[in-house]
C-alpha positions in Angstrom: 0.0 0.0 0.0 1.3 3.4 -0.9 1.7 6.3 1.6 -0.9 9.0 1.0 -2.0 12.1 3.0 -4.7 11.4 5.5 -7.3 13.1 3.3 -6.6 10.7 0.4 -6.1 7.5 2.4 -9.6 6.1 1.5 -8.5 5.6 -2.1 -5.1 4.0 -1.3 -6.3 0.6 -2.3 -7.4 1.7 -5.8 -4.4 3.9 -6.3 -2.1 1.1 -5.4 -2.9 -0.5 -8.8 -0.8 2.2 -10.4 2.9 2.7 -10.0 3.8 4.7 -7.0 4.9 7.9 -8.6 1.9 8.0 -11.0 -0.5 7.2 -8.1 0.8 10.2 -6.2 0.4 12.4 -9.3 -3.3 11.3 -9.8 -4.3 11.3 -6.1 -5.2 15.1 -6.0 -7.6 14.6 -8.9 -9.2 11.7 -7.1 -9.8 13.8 -4.0 -11.4 16.7 -5.8 -13.6 14.5 -7.9 -14.8 12.6 -4.9 -16.0 15.8 -3.3 -17.8 16.9 -6.5 -19.5 13.5 -7.0 -20.6 12.9 -3.4 -21.7 9.8 -1.5 -23.8 7.1 -3.1 -26.7 7.6 -0.6 -27.2 11.1 -2.0 -27.9 10.0 -5.5 -30.6 7.3 -5.4 -33.3 6.3 -2.9 -36.3 4.1 -2.9 -39.8 5.3 -2.1 -40.5 5.9 1.6 -43.5 5.4 4.1 -44.6 2.1 2.6 -45.5 -0.7 5.1 -43.1 -3.6 5.2 -44.6 -6.0 7.8 -44.6 -6.0 11.6 -41.5 -5.2 13.5 -42.5 -5.6 17.2 -44.7 -4.1 19.9 -45.4 -0.5 20.7 -47.3 1.5 23.4 -49.2 3.6 20.8 -51.2 2.7 17.7 -54.7 2.3 16.4 -56.9 -0.2 18.2 -57.3 -2.4 15.1 -53.6 -3.4 15.7 -54.2 -4.0 19.5 -52.7 -7.4 20.4 -55.1 -10.3 21.0 -54.2 -10.7 24.7 -55.4 -7.1 25.4 -58.9 -7.9 23.9 -59.0 -10.9 26.2 -58.3 -8.7 29.2 -61.3 -6.5 28.1 -63.7 -9.4 28.3 -62.5 -10.8 31.6 -61.5 -7.6 33.5 -63.1 -4.5 31.9 -62.0 -2.2 34.7 -58.4 -3.2 34.3 -58.7 -2.7 30.5 -60.0 0.8 31.0 -57.2 1.6 33.5 -54.5 0.4 31.2 -56.0 2.4 28.3 -56.0 5.6 30.5 -52.4 4.9 31.6 -51.2 4.2 28.0 -50.1 0.7 28.9 -51.8 -1.2 26.0 -49.6 -3.0 23.6 -50.0 -2.6 19.8 -48.4 -4.3 16.8 -45.8 -2.0 15.3 -45.5 -1.6 11.6 -42.1 -1.6 9.8 -41.8 0.9 7.0 -39.3 1.2 4.1 -37.0 4.1 4.6 -34.4 5.7 2.3 -31.6 3.3 1.3 -28.7 3.3 -1.0 -28.7 1.8 -4.5 -27.5 -1.8 -4.6 -25.5 -1.3 -7.8 -23.4 1.5 -9.3 -22.7 1.5 -13.1 -20.4 3.8 -15.1 -20.5 4.0 -18.9 -17.4 5.7 -20.4 -17.2 7.2 -23.8 -14.1 6.2 -25.9 -14.9 8.4 -28.9 -12.5 10.9 -30.6 -13.3 13.8 -28.3 -12.2 11.8 -25.3 -8.8 10.6 -26.5 -5.7 11.9 -24.9 -5.9 13.9 -21.7 -9.6 13.2 -21.0 -8.7 9.6 -20.5 -6.8 10.6 -17.3 -10.1 12.0 -15.9 -11.9 8.8 -16.9 -9.3 6.8 -14.9 -9.6 9.1 -11.8 -13.5 8.9 -12.1 -13.5 5.1 -12.1 -11.3 5.1 -9.1 -13.7 7.4 -7.2 -16.8 5.6 -8.3 -15.4 2.2 -7.4 -14.4 3.2 -3.9 -17.7 5.1 -3.4 -19.7 1.9 -4.3 -17.5 -0.3 -2.0 -18.0 2.1 0.9 -21.8 1.8 0.5 -21.8 -2.0 0.1 -22.9 -1.7 -3.6 -21.5 -3.6 -6.6 -19.6 -1.6 -9.2 -19.6 -2.3 -12.9 -18.5 -0.2 -15.9 -18.6 -0.4 -19.7 -17.8 1.5 -22.9 -20.5 3.6 -24.4 -19.6 2.7 -28.0 -19.7 -1.1 -27.2 -22.7 -2.4 -29.1 -22.8 -5.6 -27.0 -23.3 -3.4 -23.8 -20.7 -5.5 -21.9 -20.1 -4.6 -18.3 -16.9 -5.4 -16.3 -17.2 -5.9 -12.6 -14.9 -3.9 -10.3 -11.7 -2.0 -11.0 -8.5 -4.0 -11.2 -5.4 -4.0 -13.4 -7.2 -5.7 -16.2 -10.0 -3.1 -16.1 -7.5 -0.3 -16.3 -5.8 -1.8 -19.3 -9.2 -2.2 -21.0 -10.1 1.4 -20.3 -6.9 2.8 -21.8 -7.0 0.4 -24.8 -10.6 1.3 -25.6 -10.4 3.9 -28.3 -12.6 4.3 -31.4 -13.2 6.7 -34.2 -17.0 6.2 -33.9 -19.1 9.0 -32.3 -21.9 7.8 -30.1 -25.2 9.7 -30.1 -28.4 9.8 -28.1 -29.4 6.4 -29.5 -26.4 4.7 -27.9 -27.4 6.2 -24.5 -31.0 5.0 -24.9 -29.9 1.4 -25.7 -27.6 1.5 -22.6 -30.6 2.7 -20.5 -32.7 -0.2 -21.7 -29.9 -2.7 -21.1 -29.4 -1.4 -17.5 -33.2 -1.4 -16.8 -33.4 -5.0 -18.0 -30.7 -6.1 -15.5 -31.2 -8.0 -12.3 -31.1 -4.9 -10.1 -33.7 -3.0 -12.1 -34.6 0.3 -10.5 -31.8 0.2 -7.9 -28.8 1.2 -10.3 -26.8 4.4 -9.7 -25.9 5.2 -13.3 -23.1 7.6 -14.4 -22.3 8.6 -17.9 -18.7 9.8 -18.5 -18.0 11.6 -21.8 -18.0 14.9 -23.6 -20.3 17.9 -22.9 -22.4 17.0 -25.9 -23.8 13.9 -24.0 -25.3 15.9 -21.1 -28.8 16.5 -22.6 -29.2 12.8 -23.5 -27.9 11.7 -20.1 -30.6 13.9 -18.4 -33.3 12.4 -20.5 -32.1 8.9 -19.6 -32.0 9.7 -15.9 -28.3 9.3 -15.6 -25.8 11.5 -13.7 -23.1 12.8 -16.1 -19.5 13.6 -15.8 -18.7 15.9 -18.8 -15.0 16.1 -19.6 -13.5 18.7 -22.0 -9.9 19.1 -23.1 -9.1 22.8 -22.6 -7.8 24.3 -25.8 -6.2 27.6 -24.7 -2.7 29.0 -25.5 -0.2 28.0 -22.9 -2.8 26.0 -20.9 -2.4 22.4 -20.0 -5.6 21.5 -18.2 -9.0 19.8 -18.5 -12.4 21.0 -17.4 -15.0 18.7 -15.7 -18.6 19.4 -15.0 -20.5 17.1 -12.6 -24.2 17.0 -13.5 -26.3 15.3 -10.8 -29.1 16.2 -8.4 -28.5 19.7 -7.2 -26.2 22.4 -8.7 -23.6 21.6 -11.3 -20.1 21.3 -9.9 -17.2 22.5 -12.2 -13.6 21.6 -11.8 -10.4 22.6 -13.6 -7.6 20.1 -13.3 -4.1 21.0 -14.3 -2.3 18.3 -16.3 1.0 16.8 -15.0 4.2 16.9 -17.0 4.0 15.5 -20.6 6.1 12.5 -19.9 4.0 11.7 -16.8 0.8 12.0 -18.9 2.3 9.7 -21.5 3.1 7.1 -18.8 -0.4 7.3 -17.3 -1.9 6.7 -20.7 0.5 4.0 -21.9 1.8 2.2 -18.9 0.2 3.2 -15.6 0.7 -0.2 -14.0 4.5 -0.2 -14.2 6.0 -0.4 -10.7 8.5 2.4 -10.9 10.6 0.8 -13.6 12.5 -1.5 -11.2 12.2 -4.4 -13.5 13.9 -2.5 -16.4 16.9 -1.1 -14.5 19.9 -3.3 -14.4 23.5 -2.9 -13.2 26.4 -3.1 -15.6 29.8 -4.4 -14.5 31.6 -1.3 -16.0 30.7 2.0 -17.6 29.5 1.8 -21.2 31.5 3.4 -24.0 29.3 2.8 -27.1 26.1 1.0 -28.0 24.5 -0.3 -31.2 21.5 -2.4 -32.2 21.8 -5.7 -34.0 19.0 -7.7 -35.6 19.8 -11.4 -35.7 17.9 -13.7 -38.0 14.5 -14.7 -36.7 14.9 -12.7 -33.4 13.9 -9.4 -31.8 16.5 -6.6 -31.7 19.4 -6.9 -29.4 21.4 -4.1 -27.8 25.2 -4.5 -28.0 27.0 -2.6 -25.3 30.8 -2.1 -25.3 32.1 -1.7 -21.8 35.2 0.0 -20.6 38.0 -2.6 -20.6 36.9 -4.2 -23.9 34.1 -6.5 -22.7 30.8 -6.7 -24.7 27.3 -7.3 -23.4 24.3 -8.4 -25.5 20.9 -7.4 -24.0 17.5 -8.4 -25.3 15.4 -5.3 -25.8 11.9 -5.3 -24.2 9.2 -5.2 -26.8 7.0 -2.8 -24.7 7.1 -0.9 -21.5 5.3 -3.8 -19.8 8.0 -6.4 -20.6 10.6 -7.5 -18.1 14.3 -7.1 -18.8 16.0 -10.3 -19.8 19.5 -11.5 -18.9 22.5 -10.4 -21.0 25.2 -12.5 -22.7 28.8 -11.3 -22.2 31.8 -11.6 -24.3 35.2 -10.9 -22.6 37.7 -8.7 -24.4 41.2 -9.9 -25.3 44.4 -8.0 -24.5 46.5 -6.6 -27.3 43.7 -7.0 -29.8 41.6 -4.4 -31.6 37.8 -4.8 -31.9 37.0 -4.8 -35.6 33.3 -5.6 -35.7 30.5 -6.9 -33.5 27.2 -8.6 -34.1 24.7 -11.2 -32.8 24.2 -14.8 -33.6 21.1 -16.2 -32.1 21.6 -15.1 -28.4 25.4 -14.9 -28.4 27.8 -12.2 -29.3 29.9 -12.3 -32.5 33.1 -10.4 -31.9 35.7 -9.9 -34.6 39.2 -8.8 -33.4 42.5 -8.1 -35.0 46.1 -8.1 -33.8 48.6 -5.4 -34.9 51.2 -8.1 -35.2 49.3 -9.9 -37.9 46.8 -7.7 -39.8 46.3 -10.3 -42.6 43.7 -12.2 -40.6 41.0 -11.5 -38.0 39.7 -13.8 -35.2 36.0 -14.4 -34.8 34.7 -15.4 -31.3 31.2 -16.5 -30.5 29.6 -16.2 -27.1 31.4 -18.2 -24.4 33.0 -20.7 -26.8 36.7 -21.1 -26.3 37.5 -21.9 -29.9 37.9 -19.0 -32.4 37.8 -19.0 -36.1 40.7 -17.3 -38.1 39.5 -15.5 -41.2 42.1 -14.6 -43.8 41.4 -11.2 -45.4 42.0 -10.2 -49.0 45.3 -8.4 -49.5 44.1 -4.8 -50.0 41.6 -5.2 -47.1 44.4 -6.4 -44.8 46.5 -3.4 -45.9 43.7 -1.0 -45.1 43.2 -2.6 -41.7 47.0 -2.3 -40.9 47.0 1.4 -41.9 44.0 2.2 -39.7 45.4 0.3 -36.7 48.6 2.2 -37.1 46.8 5.5 -37.2 44.6 4.4 -34.4 41.4 5.4 -36.2 39.8 2.0 -36.6 36.0 2.2 -36.2 34.1 -0.8 -35.0 31.9 -2.1 -37.8 29.0 -4.6 -37.9 28.9 -8.3 -38.6 26.3 -11.0 -38.8 25.0 -14.1 -40.5 23.1 -13.5 -43.7 21.3 -16.0 -46.0 22.9 -14.6 -49.3 22.7 -17.9 -51.3 19.5 -19.9 -51.9 19.4 -23.3 -50.2 22.9 -22.9 -48.9 24.4 -22.4 -45.4 24.4 -18.9 -44.1 27.4 -16.6 -44.7 29.2 -14.3 -42.3 29.4 -10.7 -43.5 32.0 -8.4 -41.8 32.5 -4.7 -42.2 36.2 -4.2 -41.7 38.3 -1.1 -42.4 35.7 0.4 -44.7 35.2 -2.8 -46.7 32.6 -5.5 -46.7 33.8 -9.1 -46.8 31.9 -12.4 -46.8 32.8 -15.8 -45.4 30.8 -18.5 -47.1 29.4 -21.6 -45.3 29.4 -20.4 -41.8 27.5 -23.2 -40.1 28.0 -24.7 -36.7 30.7 -23.7 -34.3 33.5 -23.6 -35.2 32.8 -24.2 -38.9 36.5 -24.6 -39.5 39.7 -23.4 -37.7 40.7 -21.3 -40.7 38.5 -19.7 -43.4 39.0 -17.3 -46.2 37.0 -14.2 -46.9 36.2 -12.6 -50.2 35.0 -9.1 -51.1 31.3 -8.7 -51.0 31.3 -5.3 -52.8 33.4 -4.1 -55.7 36.9 -4.5 -57.0 39.9 -2.6 -55.8 39.5 -0.1 -58.7 35.8 0.5 -57.8 36.7 1.0 -54.2 39.1 3.7 -55.2 36.2 5.7 -56.8 33.7 5.1 -54.0 33.6 5.3 -50.3 31.7 3.0 -48.0 29.7 5.1 -45.5 27.6 2.6 -43.5 26.0 -0.8 -43.7 23.1 -2.8 -42.3 22.6 -6.5 -42.1 19.3 -8.4 -42.2 18.4 -12.1 -42.1 18.3 -12.5 -45.9 20.1 -9.4 -47.2 22.9 -6.9 -46.6 22.4 -3.2 -47.4 25.1 -0.6 -47.5 25.5 3.0 -48.6 28.4 4.5 -50.4 29.5 7.8 -52.0 30.2 7.2 -55.7 32.3 9.7 -57.7 31.8 12.2 -54.9 28.6 13.4 -56.3 25.9 11.0 -55.3 24.9 8.4 -52.7 24.2 4.9 -53.8 22.3 2.3 -51.7 23.2 -1.2 -52.6 21.3 -4.4 -51.5 22.8 -7.9 -51.8 20.5 -10.8 -51.3 19.8 -14.3 -52.8 19.0 -12.6 -56.2 22.4 -10.9 -56.2 23.7 -7.4 -55.6 21.7 -4.4 -57.0 21.4 -0.7 -56.6 18.1 0.1 -55.0 18.3 3.9 -54.7 20.4 6.9 -55.4 20.5 10.4 -53.9 22.4 13.4 -55.2 25.1 15.0 -53.1 25.5 18.7 -53.5 29.0 19.9 -54.7 29.1 22.1 -51.6 28.0 19.3 -49.4 29.5 18.1 -46.1 33.2 17.2 -46.2 32.5 13.9 -44.4 29.3 12.5 -45.9 27.0 10.8 -43.4 24.3 8.2 -44.0 22.1 6.5 -41.4 19.7 3.6 -42.0 16.2 4.3 -40.5 13.3 2.5 -39.0 11.5 0.3 -41.5 8.5 1.7 -43.3 6.5 -0.2 -44.2 7.5 -3.2 -42.1 7.3 -5.6 -45.1 9.6 -3.5 -47.2 12.7 -5.3 -48.5 14.9 -2.4 -47.5 14.3 0.4 -45.1 14.5 4.2 -45.3 18.0 5.8 -45.5 18.8 9.3 -44.4 21.5 11.0 -46.4 23.2 14.3 -45.6 23.0 16.2 -48.9 24.2 19.6 -47.7 24.8 21.4 -44.4 21.7 21.1 -42.1 19.6 19.4 -44.8 19.0 15.7 -45.1 17.3 13.5 -47.7 15.1 10.6 -46.5 15.2 8.0 -49.3 12.4 5.5 -48.9 11.4 2.3 -50.8 7.7 3.2 -51.4 7.8 6.8 -52.5 9.9 9.8 -53.6 12.7 11.1 -51.3 11.7 13.6 -48.7 13.8 16.7 -47.6 14.1 17.1 -43.8 15.9 19.9 -42.0 18.1 19.0 -39.0 19.2 22.6 -38.2 22.6 22.6 -36.5 21.9 19.4 -34.5 23.8 16.2 -34.9 21.7 13.6 -36.6 21.6 10.1 -35.0 19.1 8.4 -37.2 15.8 8.7 -39.1 12.7 6.8 -40.3 9.0 6.6 -39.7 7.1 6.6 -36.4 3.3 6.8 -36.1 3.1 7.2 -39.9 5.3 10.3 -40.0 8.9 10.7 -41.2 11.5 12.4 -39.1 15.1 12.5 -37.8 16.5 11.7 -34.4 18.8 14.6 -33.6 20.8 15.6 -30.6 19.2 18.9 -29.4 22.0 19.7 -27.0 24.4 17.7 -24.9 21.8 16.4 -22.5 18.8 15.7 -24.7 17.7 14.1 -28.0 14.8 15.1 -30.2 12.5 13.4 -32.7 12.4 16.1 -35.4 9.5 16.0 -37.9 8.3 18.3 -40.6 5.3 19.4 -38.6 6.9 19.6 -35.2 9.1 17.7 -32.7 9.0 15.6 -29.6 11.7 16.0 -27.0 13.0 12.7 -25.5 13.6 12.5 -21.8 16.7 14.5 -20.7 19.8 12.4 -19.9 21.4 12.4 -16.4 24.7 13.7 -17.9 26.2 14.7 -21.2 25.3 12.3 -24.1 28.5 10.9 -25.5 27.1 8.6 -28.3 23.7 7.5 -29.5 22.3 4.9 -32.0 19.0 4.0 -33.6 17.5 0.6 -34.3 17.0 -0.3 -38.0 14.1 -2.6 -37.0 12.0 -0.6 -34.6 11.6 3.0 -33.6 14.2 2.7 -30.7 16.9 5.1 -29.7 19.8 4.3 -27.3 22.3 6.7 -25.8 25.3 6.6 -23.5 26.1 9.3 -21.0 29.4 10.6 -19.8 29.1 8.4 -16.7 28.6 5.3 -18.7 24.8 5.0 -18.2 22.8 3.4 -21.1 19.2 4.3 -21.8 16.9 2.7 -24.4 13.8 4.8 -25.4 10.9 3.8 -27.6 9.5 6.5 -29.9 6.4 4.3 -30.5 5.5 3.9 -26.8 7.1 7.3 -25.7 8.6 5.5 -22.8 12.0 4.3 -21.5 12.3 0.6 -22.1 15.5 -0.1 -20.1 18.4 1.5 -18.3 21.8 0.1 -17.6 23.7 1.7 -14.7 27.4 1.2 -13.9 28.0 -0.8 -10.8 28.8 2.4 -8.8 25.9 4.3 -10.5 26.2 7.8 -11.9 27.8 10.2 -9.5 
C-alpha cells in the first residue's frame, strides 16, 4: 500500500494498482472528484413510508392493531382494561416501513470516442477510481462499460485488467443519443432494475441525452487555450452543477499514465552493468527481436534483449570478454550470443571471430588490400568498430558471415556450426579494388536475408546497394551537392513499411539538410538545423530524424513539429537508432545506457554502472 496524505487515504487501495509515482500524481484529482461526485446515498433512494410487515410491539397505535391478549383482558377484567387504556399501557403491533436506502448497484459508462482521447482519459481513470471506492464504501456492486460497445458488456470492479481495458478502448465512432437509450434499456433489464446508480462519463455533448435517460453525467473537456495544460470537468447530478479545472502533470507523466500506468516504478527494467559503457549499437539477428550491444570500458561486450514494450521484463545479458593486445573490428549477434571480430597489430592479414562463451575461435584470412587498409588504420589508431552478422545470401545454402572491416565488406561462405573450420578465407562482397578507389563505403546494415550498404560514388551521389539471394543491385540513389558536407553521413532508418525489402535511408546532402530515401515513394527533404543527426525513419506514420538537441537531450524532429526525448542524467557521448523498430539508445558521460521507444514514448531499459552515476 502506498503512503498518501490522510485526506486521500480512503483511495489508497485503488491507487495502489498504479505505479507509486503515478498514483501520487493522480491522487489530488481523485480527492477533488470525490467531493464533487458525493456519496452514493445522496444520489438514489427508494420510495418511503410504505409498510413492510410488523417489526415488534409499541405502546401507541390504532386499536385495530391491538394485540389479542389485550382484547381478552377487556372481556375478563373490563375495569383493568380501562385503567390500562387511560395509563397508556396497552400493547399494539408496530409496523415496519421502508425508509431511504442506498442503491444496490453502481454503473459507469465511459465514452471512448474521438473527443475523449488523450488527456480526458486521465479524468476517466480518476473517475472510475472514485466511483469504485464510493460503491464499495456503501456496500454496492460496481460495474462499468464502454459507451460505443454495441454488446453493452459490463466489467465488474476495478483491477489491473480493467485499467488496461479502459486505456485500450479507443474508437473513431461517435456515439449519439441512440447509444445512450440502448444502454438505458440494457441497464433497466438487469437483475437490479430500479436500484442502479448510473453515471455517464464523456463529452459535454452527452449531457442532454444523459438527463433524459435519468443518468448522472461527468462531462470532460480538453481545454484548448494557448499555454494552458488542463482539462475541465462538469459534474451533473441532483443539485447544482459542480465545475472543476484540473491541471495536467508533465508531458512524460501524462504519457506514462496513458500508456503504462501499471509499471512499478521501472524497477524491472533497470539493471547494473559491471563497468561503464562506451558505445552502443543495435543488432537484428535472423528470426529474433532486436538486441542491444554494449561495449564496456575494458573491452568487454554485453548483448541485451530489448523489451518489446514498457510492460515487458528485462532479460539476462550475454557477455563476451575482451582480449588483451587485440583491436575490436566488428560486433554482431548470432542467435543469443555475441559475435566479436578482433585483429592483432602483429598480424593484420587475418582476423579472429569469437562467438559467445566458446573457447574456440575462427581465423578469417582477409583479401590483401583489405588487410593493408586494416593495418594502416590500426597504425593511425582510427579504426571504427563495424558490424557483422549471419546472412542468407545464397538460396538453399548455409548462411554466410558478413563483416564490415576497415571500410570494406567481406563475406565468409558456409558459416554453419561452431566452429565451422579453424581457418576460413574471406572474399570481397562489394566491388573490385578499382571500384573502391572511386567510391567510399559510408555505412552498412545486415538483415536475415540481405545486406544493405550506402556509399558515396564519384563524390557526387549516394548509392544504396542491396545484396540478397538474387544478387547485388542498386536500389536507390541520392544526389550529393557539390558544396555538401566534407565527411558525408548516412544512417539507416526505422523500417517503413514493415514488409519493405529495404528500409529508409537518411543521407546528408548539404549542411543542415538531409534527404530521407524510402522504398515506397519519392525522397523527402528534412531539416536538421545545426543538430547532430543520430538516425531517421518513420514513427506513427510520420517521417523524421533523431537529432541531438543539446548535450543532455535528443529530439524526434519532424516536418510538422518535434518531440523531446527525456533528458539524460549527464552529457550524451554517443547514440544509436535501431533499424528494425523506432528505438533510440544513448550513452552518458558516466557510462549509463538508456533505451527509449518512440512508439510507446517510454524508456524501455536503463543500464547503470556498478557504482551508479555520481
